[in-house]
N, C-alpha and C positions, 0 to 999 in steps of 0.2 A: 504493500500500500504506500509506503514511504517513497519507493522508487517511482511509482505511477504519479504521485503527487509532485515529485521533483520534475518529472518530464513535462507535466502540464504547466508547472510554474515557469520552466525554462522556455516552453513553446508559446506561452501567452503573448509575448511581444508581437509575434507575427499572426498567431491565430485570431487575436482580437481584431486585426485589420483585414483578415482574409475575406470575409463577406463583402466588405466595401470594395476591396481590390477586385474581387470576382465580378461584381456588378459593373464596375468601370471597364473591366476587360471585355465583358460581353457587349457593352455599349460601343466600345472601340471596334470590336469585330464587326458589328452591324454597319459601322460607318467606313470600314476599311475599303480601300480601292480593290478592284477585281483582278489586278495583275498578280502573277504568281509570287509567292513569298519565297525569299531566299533564307534557308536555314544554315547558319554558320555553326558547325558542330565541333566542339573542342572536348577532348578527354584529358582532364588533369589527373595524371596517375601519381598517387603518393607512392613513389617508387622505392621500395624497401626490400631488396633481396635478402636482407639479414633477418626478416621477420620470422618468428617461430611461435606457433600456437601454445608452446609450453613456457614461454617467457625467455628472456635472454636473447642472444644473437646466434645465428647459425655460424658454422665455421666458414672461413673464406673459401674453402674448396666447394662447400655446398652452395655458397652464394654464387660463385662463378658458374657452377653447373646450372643453377636456376636462370642466370642471365643468358647463358648460351641457349637454353631451351626457349626463353622469351625471344631471343634474336631470330631463331629459326621460324617460330610461329609468326613473328612480325613480318618477316620476308614473304611468307606464303600469303598472309592476309593482305599485304600491300599490293601484291600481284593480282589477287582475286577480287578485291573490293576497291572500287574507285568511284569518285563522285561525278557529278555532271560535267566537271571540267577536266576529268582525268586525273585528279589528285588522289593519291592513295589514302585509305583510312590508316591513321596512326595515332598514337598517344603522345602527349607531352610528358616526359618523365621528369618529375620534380624530385631531384636526388637529395637525400639528407646530408647537409653539410657536416654534421657530427659523425657521419659514417664514411667519410671520404676514403676511397681506395683508388690509386691511380690506374690500376689495371682495369677495374670495372668502368671507370670513366673513359679509358681508351676505347673500350668496346662500345660504349654509348656514343662517343664521338664518331666512331666508324659507322654506327647505325644512322646517326644524323647525316653523315655525308651521303648515305644511300636514300635519304628522304624518309627515314623511319621514325622521326620524332626529334624535337629540339630540347636539349637539356635545360632545365630551369632549377631554381633553388627552393629547397624544402629544409625546414629546420625544427628540430625538437630542442627545447631548452627550458631552463627554469623548473625542472621536474623535481629534483631532490631538494633544491633550495632556489630561491628567487635569483634570476640572472641580474646582471648589472648593465646599464647602458654602455659602459666602456667595453665590457666583454662582448656584448652583442655586436657592437660596431666592428670590433676586431674580427670576430668570427665571420661576419657577412663580407667584410672587405677582403679578407684573405681567401675565402672560398670563391668569391666572385672573380678575383684576379687569377686564381689557379685555374678555374674553368676557362677563362678568356685566354690566358697566356700559354698555359701548357696544353689545353685540349681544344682551343679555338672554338669554344661554345659561347653561348649568350649572343648579345647583339649590341649595336651602337646606334644612337640617334643620328640619322643621316650618314651612317657609316663612320662617324668620327666621335672622339671624346671617350669618356669613361665607359666601361661595359655597363649595359643595362640588363635587367632581369625581371622575370615574373616570379612570384613568391607564393608558397603555401606554408601556413603555419602548422607545425606538428601539434597534435592534440587540440587543434582548432582555436587555440587561445590567442587569437590575433590581438595585438596591442593590449595585452593584459585584460582581455574581455571576459575571462572565465573566473572572476572573483579572486584573482591572484594565483590560480592554478596554472602550472605548465608555462609560465612566462615570467612575470614579475617586473616587466619594464613598461611603465605607462607610456613613455615616449617612443615606443617601438615604431609607430608609423612615421614619425619624424626621422628616425634613423634609417628606415627603409628608403625614404625619399632622398636622404643625403647620400646613400650608397648606391643609388641608381635603379631602384625598383620602379618599374613603370605601371605595374598592376598587381593586385592581390587576387588570388583565385581560391581562397580558403572556404568561403561560404557557399552554400548554407551549412549550418551546424544544428540540424534538427534534433530535438530532445537533448540539447546540450546547453550549459550555461553561457556559452560564447555566442549563441544566436542573438542577433540584434533585431530591432523592430523593422528594419528595412529589408525587403526581400523582392525577388523577381525584378531586378534592376541592374543596370550598369550606371554607377554613380560616383560622385566625388565625396570625400570626407566633409561633413558639415560642421565639424568642430576643429579647433586648433590641433595640429598634428602632435603636439607634445602632451596632449591630454590622454587619459585612459580611454580606449575605444572611441576615437574620434569618428569612426565609420558607423556609429550607431544610427546615424541618419545623415542625410545630405542630398544635394540636388542631383537629379538624373543628368546624364550627358544628353545634350540636345543639339540639333543642327544650328550652327552659328553661335553656339554657346561656348563656355569656357571648358578647358580640359586639364585641370590641375592634377598632376600626378603625385603619388600613385592613385589610379582609379580602382574601384572595387568592382570586380566581375563576379556576380553571383550565379549559381546554378538555379534551376527551377525548384519551386515548392508548389506542388499542386496535389489535389486529392484524387485518388484513383478509386472509383466507386464500384469496381467490378466484383469485389468479394461479397458473397451473400451467405455468411454462416447462419444457419438456423432461420433462413428466409428473411433476415434483416440485412439491409445495406449497411456495411461497416466500412468506412473509407480507409484506404491505405495512403500514407504520405509518400509521394514520389518526390525524392530530392535529387534525382538525376544520377543515382548510383548504378554502376554496372557490376552485377554480382550474380553468382549462381542462384541466390535466393530470390532474385528479381530480374529475370531474363529480359533481354531486349525484344520488343515487338512493335508492330505498327501502331498499336493503340498508345503505347507510351510516347512514341514520337509525336503523335497528335497532341497529347497532353503537354509535352514540352513546347510545341509550337504555340499552344494556347496560353502558356505562361507569358508569352508576348514580351520577352526581354529584348528591348530595342533601344536605340538612340532616338529620343523623342524628335519627331519630324521626319523620321525615315522608317515608317511602319513596315515596309516590305523587306527589311533586313532584320531577321530575328536570330538572336544569339542563344545557343544551347550549350551551356558549359556543364559537362558531365564529369563524374569523378569515379575513381576506383582505387582499390589497393590490390595491385596486380599480383601480389605474391601471397595474398590470403589463401588459406587452404581451400582448394576446389574452385577458385575464382579465375584461374588463368584461362580456362576454356571459355568462360563467359565474357572475358574481356578482350581476348586477342585470338582465340581458337576457332574451331569449326562452327560452334553454335552462333557466335557473333558474326562470322562471315556469312552464314546462311541467312541470318536475320537482316543484316544490312542490305544484302542483295535483294531480298524480298521487299524491303522498304524502298529501295531505289527503283525497283521495277514498278511498285505501286505508285510512287510519286510521278514516274514518267507516264504511266497509263492515265492517271486522273488529273495530271497537271496542277496538283494542289500546291506543290512547292518544289523548289530545287535545293539539293543538299550540297553543301561545300564543307569538306573536311578541312579543318584548320588547326595549326598549332596555337598555343597560347599567344605567342608573339603576333602571329598573323591576325588573330581575332581582334587584338587591340589595335593593330594597324587599320583594320577594316572599320572598327568603331570610330577611330580618330578621323578617318576619311569621311565618315558620315557626319561627324561634327563639323568638318570643314566644307560640307555641302556637296560632297561627291555623290553620284548616282550610278545606276546601272548595275552591272554584274560585280558583286563584291570581290570576286576572284582577282580582279585587276588591281586590288589595293593590298594584297598580302604583304608587300614590302614597302608600304606607303611611308612610314616614318622610321621604324626600327629595323635595321638591316642586319642580317646574321653575320657574325664574324667568320664563321665557317659557311661558305656558300655551298648549299647542298644541291645546286642545280648545275 
């Protein structure tokens, strides 16, 4: 009972706003223009080959074996699943800074060179005791520079200047938003901005204390970056509006009403997870589309930020293996047949470039703006 109470308490910030958001979304859909919608699909993979269901970390030999297996599956999937522009389906691996291994990053850089995903930064910190701003800045800067200089990963604004990166916070506690758990640095967002973070991809955090009241949006922090959880609210990105970095790219939060235990409709929260317990299908893609995460003023570009833990037990098949290959091909065929939308598989960096292109008034096929602002240090083409 206590666990259920906590989940409800943590979810209240968005649940209280969900009916109003839903009614506005339905009204927006009624007024939407008839041209096909472009779905920009990103998979933020919390990439942890060391993960063990028994706690602790796997041996380096086991981690390398897991990564090799992932590499093989990713190659097959990229060849068999491609979007309407011919871009292969791939994940964006957010690699944990505290688990750096040069050999594994060499493999990921090789994968990036093949177009199989662009490495970005993931970080678990402040778990045993609160982290400090000085240590956080040091860890982020050193890992950023190692990725850029040794492995030629990450990106630069216009191809110049300091390396830029996307970010996922381990344990979801972005900017100390989980009541002091798994972070401890109130000014984390300010440090992210200083060290080159262009966007955060942590949210949503359903049933977790780190979930804020803002959801189903691409937006800017509404409070000073040195404050705790400055992303708890803020203005959406909009055409001809501002684009203060880092922006917050959330995944969908929608209710899936398909379950009917004992003849009663009991909704399931779909937060964009890819897992064996919640397999991909056409219905879920329609829900993600209806989450209507857009840059205001560009309603035909809809952003779908999914997430997964690719090395959780049993999830590899559901995230990069045969089941997800079959599902995406069915979805692509369905989309082509009914002309409801076009799918564009994107990396985290590409999705932000497309969003910024929308802010700057660009139109048409979002595929043209994959390298609009932030250009990869390692050119994968």
